[in-house]
Every structure is written in structure tokens, then in C-alpha cells.
C-alpha positions in Angstrom: 0.0 -0.2 0.1 1.5 3.5 -0.8 1.4 6.6 1.0 -1.9 8.1 -0.5 -3.7 4.9 0.0 -2.9 4.7 3.5 -3.8 8.2 3.8 -7.2 7.5 2.2 -7.9 4.7 4.7 -7.0 7.2 7.7 -9.2 9.9 6.5 -11.9 7.2 5.9 -11.7 6.1 9.5 -11.5 9.5 10.6 -14.4 10.7 8.7 -16.7 7.7 10.0 -15.2 8.2 13.7 -16.4 11.7 13.8 -19.8 11.2 11.7 -21.1 8.6 14.6 -21.2 10.4 17.9 -21.6 8.1 20.9 -25.5 8.1 22.4 -25.2 8.0 25.9 -28.3 7.9 28.2 -28.5 11.6 28.7 -26.1 12.9 26.4 -24.1 12.8 23.0 -20.4 12.1 22.9 -18.9 13.8 19.8 -15.1 13.0 19.3 -12.8 13.7 16.6 -9.5 11.8 15.5 -6.3 13.3 14.7 -3.4 10.5 13.1 -0.2 10.4 11.2 0.3 7.9 8.5 3.7 6.7 6.8 4.9 3.7 4.7 8.3 2.0 5.3 11.2 2.6 3.3 13.6 0.2 2.0 15.9 -0.8 4.9 14.3 1.2 7.3 14.2 0.1 11.0 11.0 -0.5 12.7 11.8 2.1 15.4 12.5 4.8 12.7 9.4 3.7 10.7 7.1 4.2 13.9 9.0 7.7 14.5 7.6 9.2 11.4 3.7 8.7 11.6 4.2 9.6 15.7 5.8 13.1 14.2 3.1 13.5 11.8 0.1 12.9 14.5 1.8 15.3 16.7 2.0 17.8 13.9 -1.7 17.3 13.3 -2.2 17.9 16.7 -0.4 20.9 17.1 -1.8 22.8 13.5 -5.5 21.6 13.9 -7.2 18.7 15.5 -9.2 16.2 13.7 -7.2 15.7 10.5 -5.0 13.2 9.0 -1.2 14.1 8.4 1.3 12.4 6.1 4.6 11.8 6.8 6.9 14.2 4.5 
């Protein structure tokens, strides 16, 4: 799966999550999703791979919540 396909999956999950608030007994609970996506590069360690979407996640939270950020 390429980066754009991974982004599309994450965006679909984000939109579905936001579009289905939890109905509680006395109130409706609305929530948002911020995430980062990346794909592995040839020869990359697992630790390095995990650090890139993690950085994209924190960039999403800093810039505007409820969004999906791609690794650059």
C-alpha cells in the first residue's frame, strides 16, 4: 500500500468516527481523530518507521485537531 492509499484509509476512518457520535443515556458524546500515516522505506528500522507517523500525529495536533497528516 502506498502513502496516498494509507492516507485515504486513515481519512475514511477519521470521517466515520466523527460522523457517528456515541449516544449516551443523557447526552451525545462527540469526538475527533487526529493521526499520522507513513509507509516504510527500504532498509528502515521498525523504530525509525514508527517515529515518522508519530511526528505527523503531533504535527496534526499542533496545527489543527481532527485531521490526518502524511509523513513528508
